[in-house]
C-alpha positions as CSV (number, residue, x, y, z in Angstrom):
1,X,1.1,-20.9,0.7
2,X,-0.4,-17.9,3.2
3,X,-1.1,-18.3,6.8
4,X,-3.7,-16.3,8.4
5,X,-4.2,-17.1,12.7
6,X,-8.0,-16.4,13.6
7,X,-8.5,-16.3,17.5
8,X,-12.3,-16.7,18.2
9,X,-14.5,-18.7,20.3
10,X,-17.7,-18.3,18.0
11,X,-18.2,-21.0,15.5
12,X,-20.3,-18.5,13.3
13,X,-17.0,-16.2,13.0
14,X,-14.9,-19.3,12.4
15,X,-17.4,-20.1,9.7
16,X,-17.6,-16.6,7.9
17,X,-13.7,-16.3,8.0
18,X,-13.0,-19.3,6.3
19,X,-15.9,-19.0,3.5
20,X,-14.7,-15.7,2.5
21,X,-10.6,-16.2,2.5
22,X,-10.3,-20.0,2.7
23,X,-8.6,-21.2,-0.6
24,X,-6.2,-23.9,-1.6
25,X,-3.3,-21.3,-1.2
26,X,-4.5,-19.9,2.1
27,X,-4.5,-22.2,5.4
28,X,-6.5,-20.4,8.2
29,X,-5.5,-21.7,11.6
30,X,-7.8,-21.4,14.5
31,X,-7.0,-20.8,18.3
32,X,-10.1,-20.4,20.9
33,X,-8.4,-18.4,23.6
34,X,-6.3,-15.2,23.7
35,X,-3.5,-16.5,25.6
36,X,-3.0,-19.0,22.8
37,X,-2.4,-16.2,20.0
38,X,1.4,-15.2,21.2
39,X,2.6,-19.1,20.9
40,X,0.5,-19.8,17.8
41,X,2.1,-16.9,16.0
42,X,5.8,-17.7,17.2
43,X,4.8,-21.1,15.8
44,X,3.4,-20.6,12.8
45,X,4.3,-17.1,11.9
46,X,1.3,-16.1,9.9
47,X,1.1,-13.0,7.5
48,X,-2.1,-11.9,9.4
49,X,-3.9,-12.2,12.9
50,X,-7.6,-11.8,12.8
51,X,-8.7,-11.1,16.4
52,X,-12.3,-11.1,17.6
53,X,-12.9,-8.7,20.3
54,X,-15.1,-10.7,22.3
55,X,-12.8,-13.8,23.1
56,X,-13.4,-15.5,25.9
57,X,-10.5,-15.7,28.8
58,X,-8.6,-12.9,27.1
59,X,-10.2,-10.3,24.9
60,X,-8.9,-9.4,21.6
61,X,-7.5,-6.1,22.7
62,X,-5.5,-7.5,25.5
63,X,-4.5,-10.1,23.0
64,X,-3.3,-7.8,20.5
65,X,-1.3,-5.5,22.9
66,X,0.4,-8.6,23.9
67,X,1.3,-9.5,20.3
68,X,2.7,-5.9,20.1
69,X,4.5,-6.1,23.8
70,X,6.1,-9.4,22.6
71,X,7.0,-8.4,18.8
72,X,8.6,-5.1,20.6
73,X,10.7,-7.0,23.0
74,X,12.0,-9.5,19.8
75,X,10.3,-12.5,20.9
76,X,8.0,-13.0,18.1
77,X,7.6,-11.5,14.4
78,X,5.5,-8.4,14.4
79,X,2.3,-9.5,12.5
80,X,-0.4,-7.6,10.8
81,X,-3.5,-7.3,13.0
82,X,-7.0,-7.1,12.2
83,X,-9.9,-7.0,14.7
84,X,-13.2,-7.8,14.5
85,X,-15.3,-5.2,16.5
86,X,-19.0,-5.6,17.8
87,X,-19.7,-2.3,17.5
88,X,-18.8,1.3,16.7
89,X,-18.0,2.5,20.1
90,X,-15.1,-0.4,20.0
91,X,-13.5,1.6,17.3
92,X,-11.6,3.7,20.6
93,X,-10.1,-0.3,22.0
94,X,-8.8,-1.1,18.6
95,X,-6.8,2.5,18.3
96,X,-5.5,1.9,21.6
97,X,-4.1,-1.6,21.5
98,X,-2.5,-0.6,17.9
99,X,-4.5,-2.7,15.8
100,X,-3.4,-2.4,11.7
101,X,-7.5,-2.6,10.6
102,X,-10.5,-3.3,11.7
103,X,-14.1,-4.3,10.7
104,X,-17.2,-3.8,12.6
105,X,-19.5,-7.0,12.7
106,X,-21.7,-8.5,11.2
107,X,-19.0,-9.4,8.4
108,X,-19.6,-10.2,4.9
109,X,-17.0,-11.7,2.3
110,X,-16.5,-8.7,0.5
111,X,-15.5,-6.4,3.2
112,X,-13.6,-8.9,4.7
113,X,-11.4,-9.8,1.6
114,X,-11.2,-5.5,0.9
115,X,-9.6,-5.4,4.8
116,X,-7.0,-8.4,4.4
117,X,-5.9,-7.1,0.7
118,X,-5.3,-3.8,2.0
119,X,-3.6,-4.5,5.4
120,X,-1.4,-7.1,3.5
121,X,-0.7,-4.4,1.0
122,X,0.4,-2.5,3.9
123,X,-2.1,-0.2,3.6
124,X,-4.9,0.3,6.6
125,X,-8.7,-0.6,6.8
126,X,-10.4,1.0,9.5
127,X,-14.2,1.0,9.7
128,X,-16.2,3.3,11.7
129,X,-13.8,6.4,12.0
130,X,-15.5,9.8,11.5
131,X,-14.3,11.7,8.3
132,X,-11.5,14.2,9.2
133,X,-12.9,17.7,9.5
134,X,-12.5,20.0,6.5
135,X,-9.3,22.2,7.2
136,X,-8.2,20.1,10.1
137,X,-4.4,19.4,9.0
138,X,-4.2,23.6,8.4
139,X,-5.6,23.9,12.2
140,X,-3.0,21.5,13.5
141,X,-0.2,22.9,11.5
142,X,-0.8,26.4,11.7
């Protein structure tokens, strides 16, 4: 059975995630505060952490950075992180905190499943990035 950890204090996000990803082979565990993410990862060892950017006392960005620091220090296992962003401008924050992927709200089941499938396969899923300009690689390497 797979375990996903969802960190949100918004009931509608919890409902959307449960409807899109919940099934008999997947347990979705919920924490409602950013400070509870690291202890939950240590206890549950989830395959995926889904962080809402707007998360009460410790936002998703701070929670993600905390996960990366704790994993880097060897205190918790490294975990795949999907961030749920409020708008296009938040992509910068998801990049800065080293999230593995992100979705821009509003959410829908198809995009959620696609993102989770990609991330668990070791790929990325990054909505809202501008396309790479043609010839950008040549300009950097030349």
